[in-house]
N, C-alpha and C positions, 0 to 999 in steps of 0.2 A: 504494499500499500505506500503509495505517496503522491507529493503535489507538485504540480507544475505552475509557476508564473511566469508568461509568456509576456516580457519587456517591449511592448511596442505603443508606438504615437499613434493612434487612431486621429490625424491630424489632416485637415481636407488641403493645406498648404504646403507640408512637407514631412516625409515620411524617415523614421529612422533607418527601417527598411524598407525595399520596393516590394510591396507584393500585391498581386491582381486581386482586389476585393471584389470586384464585378461578379453578378449572380450568373457565372456559371461552373461549368466541370474540368476548368483548368486550373490544376493545383502545382503546377510546375515551379511557382516562384516562391510557393512554402515549403519546399523539399530541403533549405536551412532548417528547419524545427524537427525532422523526422529523428533526427538521436533523440534532441532534449525531450519528446514528450512522449518518447517510448517509455509503457511500463507504469504510468502514473495511475491515481484514482480520482482526483482534482483538477482543474485546470482553469488558471484565471487570465483572462488580459484586461487592462486596465485603459482607460478612456478619459477623455476630457470631454465633457457634457457639453461644452460650446460645439462639438461640429458634429451637430446629429447625424447627416447624412454620412460621413465617411465611419462612423461609431456602428451606427445600423448597419450597412455594408461588410464591414470587418465583424460583426458579431455573427453574420448570419454565415458568410462564408467558412471562419473559423468554428463554426459549428460541423459543417457539410466535412470541412477537412477531418478535424478531429472523430469525426462519426466513420469517416471513409478508412482512415489510418488506425484508430483507436477505439471503435465501438463503442464513442459516448455517443449515449442516448440522453442523456438529461442536464437538461437547460435549466439555471437556475439564476431569478432575476432579481436585480436591486430594486423590487419591489413587493408591498405585501402579499400575503396567499389572497385576499381576494382578487387582485388582478391576477395572479398566477392561474388561479380558478378562470378566468375569464380565458385568458389567454391558451391555456391547454384545452378547454371546453371549444374553442374555435380551431385550432390545431388540429383535434382529432376528430373534429366532424364538419367544419366546414363550413359551421351554419351561420348565415347572412345576417341573422338578427343580432348573434351575438357579435358580429363585426361592426355592426353599428355602434353597439355601446363602447366597443374600443376604440371605435374611430371620433367617436364624439369626446372619448375623456381621455384622448391621447395627440400627442403631437403628429403630423401626419407622417415623419419617418417613423415613429415608434410602430404607426400602423402597416405600413410597409414592411417593416420587420416579420410584424405578426401575420402578415401574407405570405411572405414568404418562407416561412416556417412550415406554414397549412400547404402550400403549393410542395414544397420539400416533402413534406411528412405523406403526400399523397402518392409517391415514388416509390414508399415503404412497404413490405411486406404487414399483415397487422400485429405479427409479436416482435418486429424490430422498429417499431416506428418512435420518433421522438418522443420526450413528456418534461410539461412546462413545469417549474416550482416557483412560488413567490419567497422569499425568505426572508425580508426587511420589514421593519415594523409599518404599519398600516398610517403610511405618512399623510395621507392625502385623505379628507374622512369622507371626499364625496364617492371616490367609488367603493368602498368599504361599505357604507350606507346601500349605496345603488345594489351590491351585492348582496347583502342581508335581507333588503326587500323581495329579490329577485327568488331565495331561497324559501319565503313563506309560501305555505299550500294555499290552495284555493280557499279551502272550506275556512268556515269560522273561528274563532280562538274560542279559547275557553275564558268565562269570566273574568276569572283570575288573573289573565294577562293581556285581555283583549286592549285595555288601554296605552298599553308600550307596545302592543304589535300595530296597532291603529296609528299610533303617533311614529312610529318608524316608516310605515310605506307613507305618511304626511310628509316626514322628513325628506324621503326618497325625492318624492312629485317636484318639493322646495328646490330641493340641492340638482335637482334635472332643469328645472326651470330656470334659477339663478346660472346654472353651468352654459346653458344653451344661449344664455341672452349674453352672457359675454364672450362666449365662441364668436358670436354673429358681430358683437361689437369689433372685436380684434380682426376679425374678418374683412370688415368694411376697412380697415385699416393698411391692409396686406401683410398682417402678421400673423396669419394662420389661425389655426386652432392652440386653445390655452389647454395645458396639462398638467392637472393639480399634482405636482410633486410634492408640494409641501401645504402645509396645514392652513388652507382658507376657511375662516369661520363664518357662516353664514349668519350674520345676526339683521335680523328686522325689527325695525323700529316705528313704523306705520300705524298708527290708531289701534287696534285690536288686533293688528297682525303683527306682533311683536314677539320676540323668541329669539335665545343664543343656541345657538347649536351643541359649544360645548356642554352647560347645563341641559340639555335635554340629553342628550347620550351618556351622560354619567348617571341622568334618573332611570336612563333604560337600562344599563347596565347594571345600576342596583337591584332593580326588579328582576332583571336576569339571574344574579348571581342569589338571588333569597329563595326564586321558585325555577331553579332548572329543571327538577323533574319535570313541571308542568311545559315547558319550554321544548323539552326532549321529547314527551310524548307527541307534544303538537307538532313539530318539526320531522319527526320520523328521521328517515333514512339521511337527512339533509342535517341533521343535530351535529355533528362532529366536525364538520365544515363551519357552520355557524358558530361553534364556540371556539375553534381556531381562528375565525375572522373576529370575533369580538376580545380575544386574549392580545390580537395586534392591535386593538384600536386603544384596549387600556394601557398598551404597552405606551401608546403614541401620546395619550394623556400623562402617563409620567414623565415620559421627555419632554412633552412640551412644560411642565411644572418646573422641571431644569432649566429651559431654555428661558423664560419669564423670570426665574430668579439668576439669570445669568451665571449658572452652575456648569464647570466644567465635565460634570457627570453627564451631562446629554450627549455630548458625543461618545464617551466610554460605553456609555449604558449601550446605544445603537449596535456599537461595533462587537458587542459579547450578545447580543439579542440576535443578530445575523449567524454569529459563529454557530450558538447553542441550535438556532434552526437548522444549518448547515449539518452540523454532528448528527441532530434527530433524523435529516432527511437520508444522509449514507448508509445511517445504522437500519432505515427501512427498506432499503435497498441493496443489501448485502451480494458483493462481486459485481456491482454496476459502477458506471464511470461517467464524471459531472463535469460540465461548463459553466463557466458566469465569465461576463464580463461586467465590471464595477468601475466606477469612479475614482480616479488617481489618488484620492485621499483614502480609500478603502485598500490600496492595493500597491501602497511604497515600496520601494528596496531598502529604505533607510526609517527609523524611529521618527526621522522628522522631514519628511518633505517640504522644499523650501515652498512649495506653493500650499503646504498645507498646517504649516507651523502655528495651528493655536497652542500645541504642548506638545512634550513628547508623551506620545501614547501607543499601543498595541492597535494596530490598526485587523480590520476582520480576517487582510490574508494573510499578516504575520498570527493572530489566534491560531488561524489553521494549520500554517506552517511549523507551529509550535508542537504541536500532537501531533504531529507525523513524522515517520514512519514509526507505527508503535505495533507491539504482538499482540496484546490485549489490553483492555481496559480493567484487569483486575488492580493494578497497582494505583493508587492515589497520585496525581500530581500537584504538590502546592509549596508554598516555601517553607513550611515547616518540615516537610518530607524531604526538602533538598538540604535545609540546616542537618538535620537528624544523619544522613547521608556522610556529609562531610565530617560531622563529629566523628562516626564510627572509621572512616577512612584515615582521619588523625589519628586515633588512638591504635589503629592498626598497623600504621608507618609508627610509631612511638615504640612499639612492641619488638620491633625488626631488628638483628644486631648489628655493632658497630661495623662501620664499611659499606652498609648498605647503598645502592644508587638508584637513583629515581628519574625516569624520564617523563616527562608529561608534556599532554600536549592542549591548550586551550583550560588548564585547570585553573582554580584560584588557588594564592599563595597561603589563606587558611586551611587550606588541607595538608600544608608541609608543617611538622614541629620545629622550632628554633634550633633542635640538636640538629639540623643537618645545615650546610651551606651550599650556596649556588654558585657551582663551578663556572655554569655557561649559560647564556640562552641567544637565541636566534628566534626568525621570522617575528622579528616586533614583540618580542616575547610572548608569543604563543607555543616556545616549546622550549 
C-alpha cells in the first residue's frame, strides 16, 4: 500500500511538465510518470483553483491515464458527500435531471468534467466503472440542502418530525430560488454561473418572509439528533446517506464557528476531516485504488507552501502520506507512543557493552545516551 503525489501545475499559461490534457486517448506525454505511479494505492494531483479549464482537463485525463495503467476506479472530490452523491449518480446513470441540478449548482467547467466522467464511464464494463466520492466538509449549504430534500420520500412525514421535514423542503425551494436568481444576474454580466464553494448564508428580512439559514439548519439538526429513529424509519433506504450529509453540515457549522472567531482551528479541522473521510473510504474498498485532485494548499510538498502560509500545518495530503505504508492498524500512532519507543531505545543503548558503535539515519539525538561520542556525521546530519 502506498501513496503517490504527482507534482504538476495545471496552469493555463505555463506547465512544469508538457502534458497533452485534451480529451483523447493519447497518453504518450504521460509516459514519464509510468515508473512513479506503479504500485500505489492513493494518487493526488494539485491545482490552482483559478485555472478551472486546465484543472478539469487535467483531472479527467489523469483519471483516464491512472485507470488505464493502474486500474484506479475511485475518484474522490474536494466537495462534500452531497455533491459526491450527485456526481456519482449522474456518472453511473446519465440521468439528465441530475445533470441539470449539477449544472445549475456548478461552474461550467465542473459541469464539463462531470459530463466527461459520464461519457468515459459509458465505455467501461459494468463491473469496471469508476465511482465518485465526496470527502470534504459540506462547505456550501446550498448543495446539501438540495440533496437532503431530494432524499425525502413522497409520503407524508410523521407528526413528530413533520415541522422540520416541511421546513427542509421550504428551505430547499428558497435556496433554489436565490441560487438561480444570482446565476441569472451573473450570466447577464458575462461571468458565468456561480458555484457555492463557500458558505453563503441566505438571510431574508422582508416583512413576514424573514429567516436565517444558519439558525434554521441548526434547529433541523437538533430535531434530527433527538428523533433520529423516527427520521430513519421515514427515510428508509436513504437514511444512511441522509445521516452522512447531516454530519458534513454539522462539521461546516463547527468550522464556521472557528472562522467567525478567527481561530486557526478552522484550517486544521478541515484537513483532518478530509483525512478521516479518505481513510474510511479506503477501508470501505479494500484492494481498490483512488485518485483525487485538490487545491494546492491541501497538497503542498512542504509544511508551509509560500501561497498557503497561514501557519505551519499538516495538509490533507501530508496526513495521508504520514499514514502509509502501514502493515496494519493494530498499533496506535501518537506522540506518546513515539516518546515511549524513544525511551525504550535509549534504555537498550545504555545496556550495550563499552565499544559498541551505532550508525543511525534520520534519528533523533534523544535516542542516544550521553555515554556515546559522535565520531562523524554526513548528509546534512541525517546520518
